[in-house]
Every structure is written in structure tokens, then in C-alpha cells.
C-alpha positions as CSV (number, residue, x, y, z in Angstrom):
1,X,106.9,170.7,-77.1
2,X,103.7,171.1,-74.5
3,X,101.8,172.9,-77.2
4,X,102.6,170.3,-79.6
5,X,101.5,167.5,-77.4
6,X,98.2,169.9,-76.6
7,X,97.4,170.2,-80.4
8,X,97.7,166.3,-80.9
9,X,94.7,166.0,-78.5
10,X,93.0,168.9,-80.2
11,X,92.5,167.1,-83.5
12,X,89.8,164.3,-83.1
13,X,91.2,161.8,-85.6
14,X,94.5,162.4,-84.9
15,X,93.4,161.9,-81.1
16,X,91.3,158.6,-81.8
17,X,94.5,157.0,-83.9
18,X,96.7,157.4,-81.0
19,X,94.5,156.1,-78.7
20,X,93.5,153.2,-80.7
21,X,97.1,152.2,-81.4
22,X,97.7,152.7,-77.4
23,X,94.9,150.4,-76.9
24,X,95.9,147.6,-79.3
25,X,99.5,147.3,-77.5
26,X,97.6,147.3,-74.0
27,X,96.0,144.1,-75.5
28,X,99.5,142.7,-77.0
29,X,101.1,143.3,-73.5
30,X,98.4,141.3,-71.6
31,X,98.5,138.5,-74.0
32,X,102.4,138.4,-73.4
33,X,102.0,137.2,-70.1
34,X,99.1,134.3,-71.1
35,X,101.1,130.9,-70.5
36,X,101.4,127.8,-72.8
37,X,100.5,124.7,-70.5
38,X,103.0,122.4,-70.0
39,X,106.1,124.2,-68.7
40,X,107.9,124.3,-65.6
41,X,108.0,128.4,-65.6
42,X,110.1,128.6,-62.8
43,X,113.0,126.6,-64.3
44,X,112.5,128.0,-68.1
45,X,113.0,131.4,-66.4
46,X,116.2,130.4,-64.6
47,X,117.5,128.6,-67.6
48,X,117.0,131.8,-69.9
49,X,118.1,134.6,-67.5
50,X,121.7,132.8,-67.1
51,X,124.5,133.7,-69.0
52,X,124.3,130.8,-71.4
53,X,123.4,130.4,-75.3
54,X,120.0,129.8,-74.4
55,X,119.7,132.9,-72.3
56,X,121.7,135.1,-74.8
57,X,118.9,133.5,-77.2
58,X,116.1,134.8,-75.0
59,X,117.3,137.9,-75.1
60,X,117.9,138.4,-78.6
61,X,114.3,136.9,-79.1
62,X,112.9,139.4,-77.2
63,X,114.6,142.3,-78.5
64,X,114.0,141.3,-82.1
65,X,110.5,139.9,-81.9
66,X,108.7,141.3,-79.4
67,X,108.2,137.8,-78.1
68,X,109.2,135.5,-75.0
69,X,111.1,132.5,-74.7
70,X,111.4,132.5,-71.0
71,X,107.6,132.6,-70.2
72,X,106.9,130.4,-73.1
73,X,103.6,132.3,-73.8
74,X,101.1,132.6,-76.6
75,X,103.5,135.5,-78.0
76,X,106.5,133.3,-77.6
77,X,107.6,133.8,-81.5
78,X,106.8,137.5,-81.3
79,X,106.1,139.0,-85.1
80,X,109.3,137.5,-86.6
81,X,107.8,134.9,-88.2
82,X,105.5,137.2,-90.4
83,X,108.8,139.1,-91.1
84,X,110.4,136.5,-92.2
85,X,107.4,135.6,-94.5
86,X,107.4,139.2,-95.8
87,X,111.4,139.4,-96.6
88,X,111.1,135.7,-98.4
89,X,108.5,137.1,-100.9
90,X,110.0,140.1,-101.6
91,X,113.4,138.2,-102.4
92,X,110.9,135.8,-104.5
93,X,109.5,138.9,-105.9
94,X,112.7,139.7,-107.9
95,X,113.3,136.0,-109.1
96,X,109.6,135.0,-110.1
97,X,108.0,136.8,-112.8
98,X,104.1,136.2,-111.2
99,X,105.3,137.9,-108.2
100,X,106.8,140.8,-109.8
101,X,103.9,141.1,-112.1
102,X,101.8,141.3,-109.0
103,X,103.9,143.8,-107.4
104,X,103.4,146.1,-110.4
105,X,99.8,146.0,-110.1
106,X,99.4,148.5,-107.5
107,X,96.9,148.1,-104.5
108,X,95.2,144.5,-106.1
109,X,98.4,143.3,-106.0
110,X,99.6,144.4,-102.7
111,X,96.6,142.6,-101.5
112,X,97.4,139.5,-102.7
113,X,100.6,139.5,-101.6
114,X,99.7,140.1,-98.3
115,X,97.3,136.8,-98.3
116,X,100.1,135.1,-99.5
117,X,102.5,136.3,-96.7
118,X,99.8,135.3,-94.2
119,X,99.6,131.9,-95.4
120,X,103.4,131.6,-95.3
121,X,103.5,133.0,-91.6
122,X,101.4,130.3,-90.3
123,X,103.4,127.7,-92.1
124,X,106.8,129.6,-90.6
125,X,105.1,129.5,-87.3
126,X,104.4,125.9,-87.2
127,X,107.9,125.2,-88.2
128,X,109.5,127.3,-85.6
129,X,107.3,126.3,-83.0
130,X,108.1,122.7,-83.2
131,X,111.7,123.7,-83.0
132,X,111.2,125.9,-80.0
133,X,109.2,123.2,-78.3
134,X,112.2,120.6,-79.1
135,X,114.6,123.1,-77.9
136,X,112.6,123.8,-74.6
137,X,112.4,119.9,-74.2
138,X,116.0,119.5,-74.4
139,X,116.8,121.8,-71.6
140,X,113.9,119.6,-69.6
141,X,111.5,122.7,-69.3
142,X,108.6,120.8,-70.1
143,X,106.7,118.5,-67.5
144,X,107.4,114.9,-67.4
145,X,105.0,113.1,-69.0
146,X,103.3,116.2,-71.1
147,X,105.8,115.9,-73.9
148,X,103.2,115.4,-76.5
149,X,100.8,117.3,-75.6
150,X,102.7,120.5,-74.5
151,X,104.3,120.1,-78.1
152,X,100.6,119.9,-79.3
153,X,99.4,122.7,-77.4
154,X,102.4,124.7,-78.0
155,X,102.3,124.8,-81.9
156,X,99.0,125.5,-81.7
157,X,99.2,128.0,-79.1
158,X,102.5,129.9,-80.7
159,X,101.2,129.9,-83.9
160,X,97.6,131.7,-83.3
161,X,99.6,134.1,-81.0
162,X,101.6,135.2,-83.8
163,X,98.7,135.0,-86.3
164,X,97.0,137.5,-83.7
165,X,99.8,140.0,-83.6
166,X,100.3,140.1,-87.4
167,X,96.4,141.1,-87.1
168,X,97.2,143.5,-84.3
169,X,99.9,145.2,-86.6
170,X,97.5,145.4,-89.8
171,X,95.0,147.2,-87.9
172,X,97.4,149.6,-86.1
173,X,98.4,150.2,-90.1
174,X,94.9,150.9,-91.2
175,X,93.3,152.5,-88.3
176,X,95.8,153.5,-86.0
177,X,99.4,155.8,-86.6
178,X,102.8,154.6,-87.3
179,X,103.9,150.9,-88.4
180,X,102.0,148.5,-86.3
181,X,104.6,145.5,-86.9
182,X,107.7,147.9,-85.7
183,X,105.6,149.2,-82.6
184,X,104.9,145.8,-81.6
185,X,108.5,145.1,-81.4
186,X,109.5,148.7,-79.7
187,X,106.5,148.1,-77.2
188,X,108.4,144.7,-76.3
189,X,111.9,146.4,-75.7
190,X,110.6,149.3,-73.9
191,X,108.9,147.3,-71.6
192,X,111.9,145.8,-70.3
193,X,114.3,149.0,-70.0
194,X,112.1,150.1,-66.8
195,X,113.9,147.0,-65.2
196,X,116.9,147.3,-66.3
197,X,117.1,151.1,-64.8
198,X,115.7,149.5,-62.1
199,X,118.6,146.9,-61.6
200,X,121.1,149.6,-61.9
201,X,119.4,152.0,-59.4
202,X,119.3,149.2,-57.2
203,X,123.1,148.4,-57.1
204,X,124.1,152.1,-57.2
205,X,126.4,153.0,-54.5
206,X,128.6,156.4,-55.2
207,X,130.9,155.5,-52.4
208,X,132.3,152.2,-53.9
209,X,134.9,152.9,-56.6
210,X,135.3,149.3,-58.3
211,X,133.2,146.7,-57.1
212,X,131.8,143.8,-59.9
213,X,128.6,143.8,-58.0
214,X,128.2,147.3,-57.6
215,X,128.0,150.9,-59.9
216,X,129.9,153.2,-58.8
217,X,130.4,156.6,-60.0
218,X,132.6,155.7,-62.7
219,X,130.3,153.2,-64.1
220,X,127.0,155.2,-64.1
221,X,128.6,158.0,-65.9
222,X,130.1,155.7,-68.6
223,X,126.2,153.9,-68.8
224,X,124.9,157.7,-69.3
225,X,127.6,158.8,-71.8
226,X,127.0,155.4,-73.8
227,X,123.4,155.9,-73.6
228,X,123.6,159.5,-75.0
229,X,126.2,158.2,-77.8
230,X,123.9,155.6,-78.9
231,X,120.7,158.0,-79.2
232,X,122.6,160.7,-81.1
233,X,124.2,158.5,-83.4
234,X,121.3,156.2,-84.0
235,X,119.4,159.8,-84.7
236,X,122.4,161.1,-87.2
237,X,122.6,157.7,-89.0
238,X,118.9,157.2,-89.1
239,X,118.0,160.5,-90.5
240,X,121.9,160.8,-92.5
241,X,121.5,161.5,-96.3
242,X,123.7,161.8,-99.0
243,X,122.0,164.2,-101.5
244,X,122.5,163.9,-105.2
245,X,121.7,166.8,-107.2
246,X,119.5,166.6,-109.9
247,X,118.6,168.9,-113.0
248,X,115.3,169.0,-114.8
249,X,115.7,169.4,-118.3
250,X,114.0,172.7,-120.0
251,X,111.2,172.2,-122.2
252,X,109.5,174.9,-124.6
253,X,105.7,174.7,-124.8
254,X,104.3,177.5,-126.9
255,X,106.2,180.7,-125.9
256,X,106.9,179.6,-122.6
257,X,109.8,177.7,-120.7
258,X,108.8,175.0,-118.4
259,X,111.4,172.8,-116.2
260,X,114.9,174.0,-115.5
261,X,114.4,173.5,-111.8
262,X,117.1,172.0,-109.7
263,X,116.0,169.6,-106.9
264,X,118.0,166.6,-104.6
265,X,117.6,162.6,-105.0
266,X,118.2,161.8,-100.9
267,X,120.2,158.7,-100.6
268,X,120.1,157.2,-97.1
269,X,123.1,156.4,-95.7
270,X,121.6,153.5,-93.4
271,X,119.2,152.4,-96.2
272,X,118.9,148.7,-94.7
273,X,117.8,150.1,-91.1
274,X,118.2,147.6,-88.4
275,X,117.0,144.7,-90.8
276,X,121.0,143.7,-90.9
277,X,121.2,143.6,-87.4
278,X,118.2,141.4,-87.2
279,X,119.2,138.9,-90.2
280,X,122.9,138.6,-88.1
281,X,121.2,137.9,-84.9
282,X,119.3,135.2,-86.2
283,X,121.8,133.4,-87.9
284,X,124.0,133.7,-84.8
285,X,121.4,133.0,-82.6
286,X,121.2,129.0,-83.1
287,X,125.1,127.7,-83.7
288,X,125.9,128.2,-80.2
289,X,122.9,126.5,-78.9
290,X,123.6,123.6,-81.2
291,X,127.3,123.8,-80.3
292,X,126.7,123.4,-76.5
293,X,124.2,120.5,-77.1
294,X,127.0,119.0,-79.4
295,X,129.6,119.2,-76.3
296,X,127.5,118.2,-73.9
297,X,126.8,115.0,-76.0
298,X,130.4,114.4,-76.8
299,X,132.5,115.4,-73.6
300,X,135.5,113.7,-75.0
301,X,136.0,116.0,-77.9
302,X,138.2,118.8,-77.3
303,X,137.6,120.6,-80.5
304,X,133.6,120.9,-79.4
305,X,134.7,122.2,-76.5
306,X,137.2,125.0,-78.1
307,X,134.4,125.8,-80.4
308,X,131.8,126.4,-77.7
309,X,134.0,129.1,-76.1
310,X,134.9,130.8,-79.2
311,X,131.1,131.2,-79.6
312,X,130.3,132.8,-76.7
313,X,128.7,135.7,-76.6
314,X,131.7,137.7,-75.2
315,X,134.3,135.7,-77.5
316,X,136.2,137.6,-80.0
317,X,135.2,135.2,-82.4
318,X,131.7,135.5,-82.2
319,X,131.7,139.3,-82.3
320,X,133.8,139.5,-85.6
321,X,131.9,136.9,-87.3
322,X,128.5,138.8,-86.0
323,X,130.2,142.2,-87.3
324,X,131.1,140.4,-90.8
325,X,127.7,139.0,-91.1
326,X,126.1,142.7,-90.4
327,X,128.4,144.1,-93.2
328,X,127.4,141.4,-95.1
329,X,123.8,141.8,-94.8
330,X,123.9,145.4,-95.3
331,X,124.9,144.8,-98.5
332,X,122.7,142.1,-99.5
333,X,119.8,144.7,-98.1
334,X,120.7,147.1,-100.4
335,X,121.0,145.0,-103.4
336,X,117.6,144.0,-102.9
337,X,115.9,147.0,-101.9
338,X,118.0,149.7,-104.0
339,X,117.5,149.6,-107.9
340,X,120.0,152.0,-109.6
341,X,119.1,151.3,-113.1
342,X,115.2,151.6,-112.6
343,X,115.8,154.5,-110.7
344,X,118.3,156.3,-113.8
345,X,115.5,155.0,-116.4
346,X,112.7,157.2,-114.2
347,X,114.8,159.9,-114.3
348,X,115.5,159.7,-118.0
349,X,111.5,159.4,-118.5
350,X,110.6,162.5,-116.4
351,X,113.4,164.4,-118.4
352,X,115.9,164.8,-115.2
353,X,119.2,164.4,-115.0
354,X,122.5,164.3,-112.7
355,X,124.5,167.3,-114.0
356,X,127.7,166.2,-115.6
357,X,126.4,162.4,-116.2
358,X,124.6,161.1,-119.5
359,X,121.5,159.8,-118.5
360,X,120.9,156.1,-118.4
361,X,123.7,153.5,-117.7
362,X,126.3,156.2,-117.0
363,X,123.8,157.3,-114.3
364,X,122.7,153.8,-113.0
365,X,126.9,153.2,-112.3
366,X,127.2,156.3,-110.5
367,X,124.0,156.2,-108.0
368,X,125.3,152.4,-107.5
369,X,129.0,153.7,-106.6
370,X,127.7,156.3,-104.2
371,X,125.4,153.7,-102.2
372,X,127.9,151.2,-102.1
373,X,130.2,154.0,-100.7
374,X,127.4,155.1,-98.0
375,X,126.5,151.8,-96.9
376,X,129.9,151.0,-95.7
377,X,130.0,153.6,-93.0
378,X,126.0,153.0,-92.2
379,X,127.0,149.5,-91.8
380,X,130.0,150.2,-89.7
381,X,128.1,152.1,-87.6
382,X,125.5,149.2,-87.2
383,X,128.3,146.8,-86.9
384,X,129.6,149.4,-83.6
385,X,126.1,149.4,-82.0
386,X,125.8,145.8,-82.4
387,X,128.8,144.8,-80.0
388,X,128.7,147.8,-77.9
389,X,126.6,146.0,-75.2
390,X,129.1,142.9,-75.2
391,X,131.9,144.7,-74.9
392,X,130.9,146.9,-72.0
393,X,129.5,143.7,-70.1
394,X,132.8,142.3,-70.4
395,X,135.3,145.3,-69.6
396,X,133.4,146.8,-66.8
397,X,131.6,143.9,-65.1
398,X,128.1,144.9,-65.8
399,X,125.2,142.3,-67.1
400,X,124.4,141.9,-70.6
401,X,121.0,142.2,-69.7
402,X,121.5,145.7,-68.7
403,X,123.7,146.6,-71.4
404,X,121.8,145.4,-73.8
405,X,118.4,147.7,-72.9
406,X,120.5,150.9,-72.1
407,X,122.7,150.9,-75.0
408,X,122.9,148.9,-78.4
409,X,120.5,147.4,-81.1
410,X,117.4,147.7,-78.6
411,X,118.0,151.1,-78.0
412,X,118.6,151.9,-81.8
413,X,115.4,149.6,-83.0
414,X,113.5,152.5,-80.4
415,X,115.1,155.2,-81.7
416,X,114.0,154.6,-85.5
417,X,110.7,153.4,-84.6
418,X,110.2,156.6,-82.6
419,X,111.5,159.0,-85.5
420,X,109.3,157.5,-87.5
421,X,106.5,157.8,-85.3
422,X,107.0,161.2,-84.8
423,X,107.3,162.0,-88.5
424,X,103.6,160.7,-89.0
425,X,102.2,162.7,-86.5
426,X,104.0,165.7,-87.6
427,X,102.8,165.2,-91.5
428,X,99.0,164.6,-89.4
429,X,99.6,168.1,-87.7
430,X,100.9,170.0,-90.7
431,X,97.6,168.5,-93.1
432,X,95.7,170.6,-90.3
433,X,98.0,173.9,-90.1
434,X,99.7,172.7,-86.5
435,X,103.6,173.3,-86.1
436,X,105.5,169.8,-85.5
437,X,107.6,168.6,-82.9
438,X,110.5,170.7,-84.6
439,X,108.9,173.9,-84.8
440,X,109.9,174.1,-88.7
441,X,107.2,171.9,-89.9
442,X,109.8,168.9,-90.1
443,X,112.4,166.9,-88.8
444,X,115.9,168.0,-90.2
445,X,118.2,165.3,-91.4
446,X,121.7,165.1,-91.3
447,X,123.5,165.3,-95.0
448,X,126.7,163.3,-95.7
């Protein structure tokens, strides 16, 4: 392992890419602390760190976007508007012939779609920044008499911040190493993990057996076991594949026989990655805030108060609905991304086939059936991981802000992005005849 790290810095090109990536992430963390004028930050921080729908929304926002609602900084929206714009154009590419044709034009079409994505990102930033400014104003986090000025500066500042983050991500993609957008999200999560570890350390007391505000040996051992379980499970699911055997047809060319090789078509168990959790969390972020505001406005309505209790982060109804949305978006993402008919057509055109199946429609049906079955297990794992922080926080009297970073979705994102980064570093080392981190030249996957 130490020798591999040394080899990374021996290669000048790889060393420059890593240092460039680290430098841009440092710039991101510096800009993270530049505030937007007009906010009472002490009140905002107290409101977003409480166990309220706004506090949970702020926590999820930082976890998934790389932004922060508590500081109302220039990067408050994070990178999520860019991700949303990319997803919208990807979905429109399936129904609008002009966009679909652009996707098939290679690098030229990709650049044009990227240009449309940037324009759409700016529009989404304006809409989301106005919504967040109105939300913060409703919680009385803006100084009195500065509502209009704070709204204008907030919209301009947050939009410019997200556009700058989008530019940082593209620069990392082009001149650095790894996926720039994913690394920005991971940097936002990792920056909070030392705080969670420090909080646990400060409240640790091995002489206490059971206390709501202290961590005894039972809680510490459970947190460590949960951490190991989530990391191991995340690696297993991320690398897990269902290998479909593919046989290449034999062809006679002159007096020689070509083809006949046997290889595999890998289908990922968790094809959607963390996107189903991000979609489900985005949908579940705003209903509790809206219901809470309605319950305050109509205090005589017993139904709204019951609904408000049902949509608390630790409520049974909330978590069941959250898990159902994860399953729904997992299958939705597979439907959009996985094209069995096109894969079957490409196999047939290349002279390959699945043993025992006719090329064409029968192969497409088989691939779709296999992907549907393995997606169920991937979605089930994501659903369990997503609710682990809430369950642990409720059963063991541990703050959600601690459980959210020592296990659950945040850790899953960090593990997934780290694996992708390690694979790209290994690829750069192997091109120069160096061994990777695993010693065998690649990270071994698990096969279902």
C-alpha cells in the first residue's frame, strides 16, 4: 500500500492531476464559508441544527449537494441544480428526437448538451434560490427591513456559487482525476465527519452503562460495528455484478476459424448507485416543512398535527414512505439507463449471443428479467442503508447528526466515490506498468 502511494507521486502526470484536484477542492471549502448578506447566522445555525423539519432538510441538503443551509453561503444550493438539469435533459433525450439525435453525434453532440445543461442549471438555480430565500424568511432568519435586498443578493449569490461549483467540477473532469461533481459532494460529507467523531469522543464515558447524553461501551461498539457493516455492504453492492455468459459466433475466413470466444456481460446489482436515495430524499425533504408551516397557521386542525407527527424523521410512516420511494426510483433509474433491446441488438450485430437464447427479442427479454430481479436486491440494500441513521438515533438515543455521518447514505456516497477514484488511479498506474492498490492490477468485484 505504501509503495503504491509512492508510485502515484513518482508519475508526474498523475501527481499533477491529484494536486490539481486537491487544490480545487480546497477552493470549494474556502468558498463554503463566504456568506450571503442579510442573514442572522446565529439564529439560522440554531434553527437548522435543531431536530425539526428545517434541521433535517439542512442536514440532507449538505449531505447530498455539498451546500449548506445553516450558513446561507454562496454555495448554499451546492451542486444539486446541475445534477437536476443533467437528469432532466437525460430524460428529455428519450422523448425528444432532436436531443436523442444530439446524443448520437458523439463529442460534438455531448458538448451541445453540456451547453444546454448549463443554461438550464442557471434557471433552476434562480427558482431554487427564491424558494430557499422565502423559506428562510418564513423562519425569520433574515434581518428585519432587509427582505428585498437579501432576496436579490441571495438569488444572485447562490446562482453564481452553483455556477462556479459547476465550473470547478468540469475542470476536475478535464484536468484532474475522478468525477468532479461526485468529489465535490464527497468533500462536503467528509468535512462533517471529523465533527461527528469529535462529538462522540467528547461524550464517551466507558464507566456509564446507559445514559441518553453519554456514550457507554455498548453504544461505541455498536457504532463501530454499524460503520464496518455499512462500509463492507457498500463495497459489496457497489462492486456486485451479475455476469451473463456471452458466446461469440465462429466465422470462417479463408482457411482459418475466427471467433468462438466466451466472455461475460456484467450487470451491476446497484445500477442506479446513490441516485435513488438522492431522488427519494429530495421528494421527502419539503413535505414535512410545508406540513409544519400549515400546522402552525391552522392550529385548530387536528388532522394537520397528526400528519405533522407522521412526517417526523423518526416516524414509522415517514420511513416506510421513504423506503418505497427508494424502490420506485431505483426501478425508474434502471428503466431510463438500462436499454435491453439496444444491448441485444448490439450483441446480434457483433455476432455474439447468450447460450440457449435466440438473438434479438428473446435475449432482450432475458436481460430485462435478470436486471429487474437483481435491482430488487440493490434497492432493498439502499432502503436499509437510508433508514439506518434514523433507526439508530431513535433506538439508542444518539443524535441524528452523528448517526447520519457514521453510517447511512453519507458513508455510502463516500465509499462509492472513493472506489471510483481508486479505480481511476489504478488505471493510470497500470498504463505506466505500476501495480494498483489491490496488487493484482484491479479492484476485484463481487458477483451475484
